[in-house]
N, CA, C and O of each residue as an XYZ file, in Angstrom:
720
protein
N     157.107     87.312    155.572
C     157.991     86.959    154.489
C     157.275     86.019    153.534
O     156.456     85.192    153.934
N     157.606     86.170    152.282
C     157.023     85.273    151.287
C     158.144     84.517    150.582
O     159.278     84.988    150.494
N     157.802     83.349    150.090
C     158.791     82.487    149.454
C     158.995     82.928    148.008
O     158.050     82.949    147.220
N     160.213     83.276    147.670
C     160.552     83.686    146.316
C     160.904     82.484    145.454
O     160.532     82.417    144.282
N     161.621     81.539    146.042
C     162.126     80.414    145.270
C     162.382     79.250    146.214
O     162.953     79.436    147.289
N     161.967     78.062    145.825
C     162.275     76.860    146.579
C     163.155     75.979    145.712
O     162.801     75.657    144.578
N     164.287     75.595    146.243
C     165.241     74.792    145.488
C     165.278     73.406    146.112
O     165.732     73.233    147.243
N     164.800     72.432    145.369
C     164.769     71.052    145.826
C     166.073     70.385    145.400
O     166.204     69.918    144.269
N     167.017     70.346    146.301
C     168.353     69.835    145.991
C     168.329     68.330    145.771
O     169.028     67.827    144.891
N     167.537     67.600    146.556
C     167.520     66.144    146.435
C     166.899     65.683    145.131
O     167.324     64.668    144.578
N     165.911     66.394    144.626
C     165.314     66.001    143.361
C     166.235     66.351    142.200
O     166.366     65.592    141.240
N     166.862     67.501    142.306
C     167.735     67.976    141.238
C     168.987     67.113    141.132
O     169.331     66.652    140.044
N     169.655     66.898    142.227
C     170.861     66.071    142.284
C     170.775     65.196    143.519
O     170.987     65.676    144.632
N     170.470     63.934    143.343
C     170.402     63.045    144.491
C     171.808     62.788    145.024
O     172.797     63.132    144.378
N     171.888     62.192    146.190
C     173.168     62.054    146.887
C     174.194     61.274    146.067
O     175.361     61.662    146.016
N     173.781     60.187    145.427
C     174.734     59.377    144.660
C     175.353     60.176    143.525
O     176.548     60.055    143.257
N     174.558     60.980    142.866
C     175.062     61.796    141.760
C     176.016     62.876    142.270
O     177.058     63.123    141.662
N     175.666     63.509    143.368
C     176.541     64.535    143.951
C     177.851     63.904    144.418
O     178.919     64.485    144.227
N     177.780     62.732    145.022
C     178.986     62.035    145.466
C     179.870     61.686    144.275
O     181.090     61.833    144.340
N     179.257     61.226    143.189
C     180.013     60.891    141.983
C     180.666     62.134    141.381
O     181.836     62.100    140.998
N     179.911     63.231    141.297
C     180.474     64.476    140.760
C     181.590     65.007    141.657
O     182.604     65.497    141.159
N     181.414     64.914    142.962
C     182.465     65.346    143.891
C     183.730     64.520    143.709
O     184.839     65.053    143.746
N     183.559     63.223    143.514
C     184.716     62.355    143.285
C     185.419     62.712    141.986
O     186.648     62.712    141.924
N     184.645     63.016    140.947
C     185.249     63.418    139.672
C     185.994     64.744    139.794
O     187.085     64.902    139.248
N     185.403     65.689    140.509
C     186.076     66.977    140.727
C     187.368     66.763    141.504
O     188.399     67.350    141.175
N     187.316     65.931    142.525
C     188.506     65.643    143.321
C     189.592     64.988    142.472
O     190.766     65.344    142.578
N     189.207     64.043    141.639
C     190.169     63.373    140.763
C     190.764     64.341    139.745
O     191.965     64.302    139.480
N     189.933     65.207    139.177
C     190.424     66.187    138.202
C     191.402     67.166    138.848
O     192.442     67.480    138.269
N     191.073     67.643    140.039
C     191.968     68.568    140.744
C     193.279     67.869    141.089
O     194.350     68.463    140.971
N     193.198     66.613    141.514
C     194.414     65.876    141.838
C     195.296     65.704    140.598
O     196.514     65.864    140.681
N     194.695     65.383    139.460
C     195.472     65.237    138.223
C     196.139     66.552    137.837
O     197.315     66.568    137.472
N     195.400     67.646    137.917
C     195.967     68.952    137.561
C     197.095     69.328    138.517
O     198.142     69.802    138.077
N     196.898     69.124    139.809
C     197.939     69.461    140.785
C     199.195     68.609    140.598
O     200.312     69.118    140.689
N     199.010     67.313    140.336
C     200.170     66.452    140.118
C     200.890     66.822    138.827
O     202.119     66.767    138.773
N     200.147     67.198    137.782
C     200.786     67.638    136.536
C     201.592     68.913    136.742
O     202.721     69.026    136.264
N     201.014     69.865    137.448
C     201.733     71.114    137.722
C     202.985     70.835    138.548
O     204.050     71.388    138.273
N     202.857     69.983    139.553
C     204.013     69.632    140.392
C     205.116     68.987    139.556
O     206.292     69.310    139.723
N     204.742     68.079    138.658
C     205.756     67.414    137.837
C     206.346     68.335    136.782
O     207.500     68.155    136.392
N     205.594     69.309    136.312
C     206.141     70.254    135.341
C     207.093     71.250    135.996
O     208.133     71.587    135.429
N     206.740     71.714    137.176
C     207.564     72.707    137.863
C     208.780     72.056    138.525
O     209.887     72.588    138.442
N     208.582     70.919    139.174
C     209.664     70.205    139.867
C     209.729     68.772    139.340
O     209.235     67.863    140.006
N     210.316     68.543    138.179
C     210.302     67.187    137.602
C     211.129     66.196    138.430
O     212.268     66.468    138.809
N     210.519     65.049    138.693
C     211.219     63.957    139.363
C     211.568     64.183    140.817
O     212.483     63.536    141.327
N     210.879     65.069    141.500
C     211.227     65.356    142.897
C     210.173     64.881    143.897
O     210.180     65.314    145.049
N     209.276     64.006    143.477
C     208.277     63.498    144.416
C     208.942     62.619    145.462
O     209.787     61.784    145.142
N     208.557     62.814    146.702
C     209.063     62.020    147.812
C     207.858     61.334    148.445
O     206.980     61.998    148.996
N     207.815     60.016    148.368
C     206.684     59.274    148.917
C     206.951     58.949    150.391
O     207.488     57.891    150.717
N     206.575     59.858    151.257
C     206.729     59.669    152.699
C     205.438     60.109    153.375
O     204.547     60.675    152.741
N     205.355     59.842    154.655
C     204.253     60.312    155.505
C     202.900     59.723    155.103
O     201.929     60.457    154.920
N     202.841     58.404    154.966
C     201.564     57.774    154.633
C     200.586     57.829    155.802
O     199.398     58.081    155.601
N     201.068     57.597    157.017
C     200.189     57.627    158.190
C     199.631     59.024    158.461
O     198.430     59.144    158.700
N     200.446     60.089    158.434
C     199.861     61.427    158.613
C     198.852     61.793    157.517
O     197.872     62.490    157.780
N     199.094     61.327    156.306
C     198.135     61.589    155.229
C     196.810     60.915    155.534
O     195.751     61.517    155.358
N     196.859     59.671    155.989
C     195.641     58.936    156.310
C     194.892     59.590    157.470
O     193.669     59.719    157.427
N     195.618     59.999    158.494
C     194.989     60.665    159.643
C     194.386     62.001    159.218
O     193.285     62.353    159.643
N     195.104     62.741    158.383
C     194.586     64.028    157.903
C     193.338     63.835    157.051
O     192.409     64.639    157.124
N     193.305     62.782    156.249
C     192.109     62.504    155.446
C     190.911     62.171    156.331
O     189.783     62.560    156.028
N     191.157     61.450    157.427
C     190.064     61.111    158.340
C     189.534     62.331    159.089
O     188.341     62.401    159.384
N     190.398     63.283    159.398
C     189.966     64.454    160.162
C     189.484     65.605    159.284
O     188.929     66.578    159.794
N     189.688     65.508    157.984
C     189.309     66.600    157.087
C     187.796     66.835    157.077
O     187.350     67.982    157.116
N     187.012     65.771    157.026
C     185.552     65.905    156.972
C     184.974     66.512    158.258
O     184.169     67.438    158.169
N     185.351     66.029    159.447
C     184.812     66.673    160.660
C     185.231     68.137    160.804
O     184.450     68.961    161.280
N     186.455     68.464    160.396
C     186.889     69.862    160.455
C     186.068     70.705    159.493
O     185.671     71.822    159.825
N     185.812     70.175    158.304
C     185.010     70.882    157.302
C     183.609     71.184    157.851
O     183.134     72.316    157.758
N     182.960     70.179    158.415
C     181.619     70.383    158.974
C     181.651     71.296    160.195
O     180.725     72.078    160.411
N     182.701     71.200    160.983
C     182.837     72.082    162.142
C     182.959     73.541    161.746
O     182.452     74.420    162.443
N     183.629     73.808    160.632
C     183.741     75.192    160.161
C     182.403     75.714    159.639
O     182.110     76.903    159.766
N     181.597     74.837    159.055
C     180.235     75.251    158.690
C     179.480     75.692    159.941
O     178.799     76.717    159.939
N     179.608     74.909    161.004
C     178.924     75.239    162.257
C     179.484     76.505    162.890
O     178.736     77.287    163.476
N     180.787     76.715    162.777
C     181.410     77.912    163.333
C     180.862     79.170    162.667
O     180.637     80.180    163.333
N     180.649     79.111    161.361
C     180.103     80.271    160.654
C     178.649     80.531    161.041
O     178.163     81.655    160.915
N     177.960     79.500    161.508
C     176.557     79.643    161.908
C     176.405     79.725    163.426
O     175.320     79.469    163.950
N     177.456     80.072    164.127
C     177.436     80.099    165.590
C     176.373     81.052    166.137
O     175.771     80.787    167.178
N     176.153     82.134    165.448
C     175.157     83.113    165.891
C     173.736     82.537    165.850
O     172.857     82.982    166.588
N     173.525     81.553    164.990
C     172.202     80.950    164.830
C     172.165     79.537    165.413
O     171.416     78.692    164.923
N     172.956     79.269    166.446
C     173.124     77.915    166.955
C     171.846     77.305    167.528
O     171.708     76.082    167.554
N     170.919     78.128    167.982
C     169.684     77.558    168.521
C     168.810     76.964    167.423
O     167.942     76.143    167.716
N     169.013     77.352    166.182
C     168.238     76.795    165.078
C     168.986     75.765    164.264
O     168.469     75.278    163.259
N     170.210     75.421    164.683
C     171.020     74.458    163.935
C     170.723     73.050    164.426
O     170.728     72.777    165.627
N     170.467     72.173    163.484
C     170.163     70.786    163.803
C     171.174     69.894    163.079
O     171.389     70.039    161.875
N     171.787     68.975    163.818
C     172.752     68.048    163.225
C     172.234     66.630    163.383
O     171.620     66.277    164.390
N     172.499     65.823    162.355
C     172.163     64.409    162.466
C     173.084     63.602    161.562
O     173.569     64.080    160.536
N     173.306     62.362    161.981
C     174.139     61.461    161.196
C     173.261     60.652    160.261
O     172.165     60.222    160.621
N     173.758     60.460    159.069
C     173.064     59.670    158.068
C     174.078     58.707    157.466
O     175.238     59.072    157.276
N     173.663     57.507    157.170
C     174.561     56.539    156.532
C     174.235     56.461    155.044
O     173.082     56.327    154.636
N     175.302     56.552    154.253
C     175.168     56.392    152.812
C     176.034     55.214    152.390
O     177.117     55.003    152.935
N     175.562     54.465    151.436
C     176.263     53.278    150.933
C     176.506     52.261    152.048
O     177.458     51.485    151.973
N     175.673     52.254    153.065
C     175.684     51.333    154.199
C     176.880     51.486    155.137
O     176.839     50.949    156.244
N     177.934     52.186    154.752
C     179.104     52.295    155.622
C     179.585     53.725    155.810
O     180.324     54.001    156.755
N     179.191     54.630    154.948
C     179.740     55.983    154.953
C     178.909     56.892    155.859
O     177.805     57.285    155.482
N     179.420     57.235    157.053
C     178.660     58.129    157.927
C     178.802     59.579    157.462
O     179.911     60.063    157.236
N     177.687     60.251    157.326
C     177.692     61.648    156.890
C     176.968     62.489    157.930
O     175.920     62.098    158.442
N     177.529     63.625    158.228
C     176.929     64.564    159.165
C     176.126     65.578    158.371
O     176.661     66.270    157.505
N     174.854     65.659    158.667
C     173.974     66.577    157.963
C     173.669     67.757    158.883
O     173.191     67.574    160.002
N     173.948     68.963    158.404
C     173.714     70.179    159.181
C     172.542     70.915    158.552
O     172.578     71.254    157.369
N     171.519     71.158    159.328
C     170.345     71.899    158.862
C     170.150     73.129    159.737
O     170.327     73.069    160.954
N     169.789     74.224    159.123
C     169.491     75.453    159.850
C     167.979     75.625    159.809
O     167.411     75.947    158.766
N     167.340     75.411    160.934
C     165.879     75.487    161.020
C     165.412     76.897    161.368
O     164.394     77.079    162.035
N     166.153     77.865    160.919
C     165.849     79.261    161.184
C     166.069     80.047    159.916
O     166.819     79.615    159.041
N     165.441     81.169    159.805
C     165.648     82.043    158.653
C     166.922     82.847    158.897
O     167.065     83.508    159.925
N     167.853     82.781    157.931
C     169.102     83.533    158.065
C     169.334     84.349    156.800
O     168.836     83.983    155.736
N     170.075     85.441    156.895
C     170.357     86.255    155.710
C     171.160     85.469    154.668
O     171.951     84.583    154.991
N     170.923     85.829    153.422
C     171.552     85.132    152.302
C     173.072     85.153    152.401
O     173.718     84.125    152.195
N     173.646     86.299    152.710
C     175.104     86.404    152.731
C     175.718     85.636    153.895
O     176.851     85.166    153.787
N     175.000     85.498    154.998
C     175.501     84.690    156.115
C     175.517     83.213    155.715
O     176.442     82.476    156.058
N     174.492     82.796    154.991
C     174.422     81.411    154.516
C     175.552     81.127    153.527
O     176.190     80.077    153.593
N     175.798     82.065    152.610
C     176.887     81.909    151.644
C     178.233     81.887    152.369
O     179.122     81.118    152.003
N     178.386     82.724    153.391
C     179.634     82.730    154.167
C     179.838     81.398    154.883
O     180.963     80.908    154.975
N     178.757     80.814    155.389
C     178.895     79.520    156.063
C     179.250     78.414    155.078
O     179.909     77.442    155.450
N     178.823     78.550    153.831
C     179.193     77.565    152.815
C     180.632     77.751    152.337
O     181.311     76.774    152.019
N     181.099     78.994    152.286
C     182.425     79.282    151.724
C     183.553     79.213    152.751
O     184.706     79.001    152.377
N     183.249     79.386    154.025
C     184.297     79.429    155.051
C     185.200     78.192    155.055
O     186.420     78.353    155.078
N     184.668     76.975    155.033
C     185.575     75.816    155.047
C     186.509     75.768    153.841
O     187.678     75.411    153.981
N     186.011     76.122    152.664
C     186.860     76.081    151.475
C     188.040     77.031    151.607
O     189.187     76.630    151.412
N     187.767     78.280    151.936
C     188.843     79.264    151.993
C     189.798     79.009    153.160
O     191.013     79.119    152.995
N     189.274     78.676    154.315
C     190.124     78.503    155.492
C     190.995     77.246    155.392
O     192.203     77.315    155.620
N     190.401     76.115    155.058
C     191.176     74.873    154.974
C     192.155     74.924    153.807
O     193.283     74.448    153.931
N     191.742     75.494    152.677
C     192.661     75.610    151.541
C     193.847     76.497    151.888
O     194.983     76.184    151.533
N     193.591     77.599    152.577
C     194.687     78.490    152.971
C     195.633     77.793    153.944
O     196.852     77.908    153.812
N     195.087     77.077    154.911
C     195.931     76.363    155.876
C     196.769     75.297    155.169
O     197.956     75.149    155.458
N     196.161     74.559    154.251
C     196.910     73.519    153.538
C     197.997     74.112    152.649
O     199.094     73.562    152.564
N     197.704     75.225    151.988
C     198.718     75.857    151.136
C     199.878     76.413    151.962
O     201.041     76.252    151.593
N     199.559     77.064    153.073
C     200.621     77.586    153.943
C     201.449     76.433    154.507
O     202.676     76.518    154.555
N     200.791     75.365    154.930
C     201.522     74.209    155.460
C     202.388     73.561    154.384
O     203.489     73.091    154.670
N     201.899     73.536    153.163
C     202.665     72.926    152.077
C     203.953     73.694    151.806
O     204.999     73.092    151.568
N     203.878     75.024    151.841
C     205.052     75.822    151.519
C     205.986     76.046    152.707
O     207.141     76.428    152.516
N     205.511     75.819    153.916
C     206.365     76.071    155.083
C     206.981     74.811    155.681
O     207.909     74.910    156.483
N     206.497     73.644    155.317
C     207.066     72.414    155.858
C     208.130     71.872    154.911
O     208.119     72.183    153.720
N     209.034     71.077    155.425
C     210.101     70.553    154.568
C     209.652     69.448    153.610
O     210.456     68.973    152.808
N     208.405     69.037    153.676
C     207.918     67.975    152.785
C     207.172     68.583    151.601
O     206.103     68.104    151.222
N     207.734     69.631    151.024
C     207.089     70.349    149.928
C     206.779     69.436    148.751
O     205.737     69.587    148.113
N     207.660     68.499    148.453
C     207.475     67.652    147.282
C     206.826     66.317    147.616
O     206.960     65.351    146.865
N     206.134     66.264    148.726
C     205.370     65.081    149.083
C     203.953     65.246    148.541
O     203.413     66.352    148.561
N     203.349     64.171    148.062
C     201.971     64.289    147.560
C     200.934     64.458    148.663
O     199.738     64.539    148.381
N     201.378     64.511    149.914
C     200.480     64.649    151.058
C     199.517     65.818    150.898
O     198.303     65.639    150.986
N     200.047     67.005    150.664
C     199.202     68.195    150.601
C     198.405     68.258    149.303
O     197.291     68.780    149.284
N     198.966     67.730    148.226
C     198.230     67.722    146.959
C     196.986     66.847    147.068
O     195.917     67.207    146.574
N     197.133     65.701    147.714
C     195.986     64.808    147.909
C     194.956     65.470    148.816
O     193.759     65.417    148.535
N     195.407     66.089    149.896
C     194.474     66.734    150.827
C     193.723     67.888    150.165
O     192.518     68.039    150.366
N     194.422     68.697    149.381
C     193.760     69.812    148.690
C     192.747     69.286    147.685
O     191.641     69.816    147.584
N     193.114     68.248    146.943
C     192.199     67.694    145.941
C     190.950     67.102    146.592
O     189.836     67.324    146.118
N     191.132     66.357    147.666
C     189.978     65.776    148.361
C     189.107     66.875    148.951
O     187.880     66.780    148.924
N     189.731     67.905    149.476
C     188.947     68.984    150.068
C     188.153     69.759    149.017
O     187.007     70.132    149.271
N     188.731     70.006    147.855
C     187.984     70.693    146.790
C     186.798     69.838    146.351
O     185.711     70.365    146.112
N     186.995     68.532    146.245
C     185.876     67.645    145.925
C     184.815     67.644    147.008
O     183.623     67.542    146.718
N     185.247     67.756    148.260
C     184.312     67.806    149.381
C     183.491     69.098    149.363
O     182.352     69.121    149.832
N     184.067     70.165    148.826
C     183.387     71.461    148.775
C     182.454     71.601    147.576
O     181.746     72.602    147.470
N     182.435     70.637    146.685
C     181.601     70.737    145.487
C     180.115     70.968    145.801
O     179.510     71.836    145.172
N     179.496     70.238    146.740
C     178.083     70.538    147.046
C     177.872     71.955    147.573
O     176.839     72.568    147.304
N     178.842     72.479    148.322
C     178.741     73.857    148.806
C     178.756     74.837    147.639
O     178.016     75.820    147.641
N     179.597     74.570    146.643
C     179.638     75.425    145.454
C     178.307     75.383    144.711
O     177.844     76.405    144.204
N     177.686     74.195    144.646
C     176.381     74.076    143.967
C     175.319     74.897    144.690
O     174.543     75.607    144.051
N     175.279     74.806    146.014
C     174.301     75.583    146.784
C     174.545     77.079    146.615
O     173.602     77.852    146.454
N     175.803     77.479    146.651
C     176.138     78.899    146.495
C     175.707     79.408    145.134
O     175.166     80.508    145.024
N     175.938     78.625    144.103
C     175.533     79.021    142.756
C     174.010     79.201    142.664
O     173.536     80.121    141.996
N     173.255     78.340    143.321
C     171.794     78.462    143.310
C     171.312     79.704    144.044
O     170.297     80.289    143.666
N     172.019     80.113    145.081
C     171.587     81.248    145.895
C     172.030     82.577    145.304
O     171.340     83.583    145.474
N     173.164     82.607    144.613
C     173.714     83.879    144.132
C     172.803     84.603    143.147
O     172.903     85.823    143.019
N     171.936     83.908    142.460
C     171.061     84.553    141.489
C     169.840     85.225    142.086
O     169.016     85.762    141.346
N     169.704     85.211    143.383
C     168.529     85.799    144.027
C     168.787     87.274    144.337
O     169.938     87.711    144.334
N     167.726     88.047    144.606
C     167.906     89.473    144.938
C     168.765     89.682    146.185
O     169.028     88.748    146.943
N     169.196     90.932    146.376
C     170.169     91.259    147.429
C     169.694     90.940    148.842
O     170.360     90.191    149.556
N     168.598     91.471    149.245
C     168.179     91.384    150.651
C     167.169     90.260    150.838
O     166.007     90.498    151.165
N     167.628     89.041    150.629
C     166.772     87.875    150.810
C     167.292     87.045    151.977
O     168.378     87.284    152.504
N     166.495     86.079    152.356
C     166.822     85.198    153.466
C     166.723     83.759    152.992
O     166.020     83.460    152.026
N     167.428     82.874    153.675
C     167.444     81.461    153.312
C     166.935     80.655    154.496
O     167.288     80.910    155.648
N     166.093     79.673    154.181
C     165.577     78.766    155.201
C     165.729     77.347    154.676
O     165.312     77.052    153.556
N     166.318     76.469    155.471
C     166.480     75.080    155.062
C     165.140     74.367    155.110
O     164.327     74.587    156.008
N     164.935     73.516    154.132
C     163.760     72.654    154.097
C     164.254     71.208    154.147
O     165.460     70.963    154.185
N     163.325     70.253    154.147
C     163.727     68.850    154.239
C     164.510     68.383    153.017
O     165.456     67.607    153.153
N     164.140     68.835    151.848
C     164.794     68.364    150.629
C     165.594     69.443    149.915
O     166.014     69.239    148.776
N     165.809     70.556    150.540
C     166.549     71.642    149.897
C     166.482     72.883    150.760
O     166.644     72.817    151.978
N     166.238     74.024    150.117
C     166.108     75.259    150.872
C     165.201     76.221    150.131
O     164.993     76.105    148.924
N     164.663     77.178    150.884
C     163.766     78.188    150.338
C     164.423     79.545    150.460
O     165.085     79.844    151.454
N     164.232     80.364    149.440
C     164.719     81.738    149.451
C     163.518     82.625    149.733
O     162.534     82.596    148.993
N     163.593     83.413    150.800
C     162.476     84.231    151.250
C     162.775     85.708    151.043
O     163.921     86.147    151.136
N     161.717     86.467    150.759
C     161.825     87.913    150.581
C     160.960     88.571    151.639
O     159.844     88.125    151.907
N     161.477     89.628    152.236
C     160.726     90.363    153.239
C     159.579     91.110    152.567
O     159.728     91.590    151.443
N     158.454     91.210    153.234
C     157.270     91.889    152.689
C     157.424     93.398    152.674
O     156.675     94.082    151.976
N     158.368     93.929    153.419
C     158.516     95.384    153.548
C     159.070     95.998    152.304
O     159.256     97.214    152.246
C-alpha cells in the first residue's frame, strides 16, 4: 500500500481551537433548539430534573467514546486507548486505531455515536412526560458539539477515492491506496 494523503489534524486544528469550535457549535445548536421550542410551544418550559441532567451530561462522553469502540470491535487488537488531560482538569479519552482499516468502516465508527445517541435522545424526548423540559435540548446540543471533531475527520476522508484505507498516525491519519 502507498500513502495517498496524510492529514495532520493537530497542526491544522490544535485541541484548543477544536474545543472552542465544538463549544460554539454546541451553543449555536442549543440556541436554535430553544428558539424552536419557544416558537412551537410558547411559555411551556418546565425547569425540573437538574440532577438527571447533570448525571446524563457526565455519562454522555464515555458513552460516545464507547460507541466509537463498538464500531471498531472487529479491529480491537489494533485499538489503543489512553487518557490525556487538557486544561489541567479535563480528562479526555483518546482512541487510536493502530491498524489499517477500510475507509467506510472508519467513517461508520465516526458517525455511529452521532446517529445512535441522537436517535435515543429524540425518542426519549418524545416518549417521556418531560417533553417541555430543557433536559433533552441541552443533551442534544452538547452531543452535537461533542461530535464536531468527528464531522471534521469525516469531511477530510470523504474526498478520497472509493477503495482506500485509513491508518491513524500520531498527529492525524493517513489515507492509503492498495497497489493492486
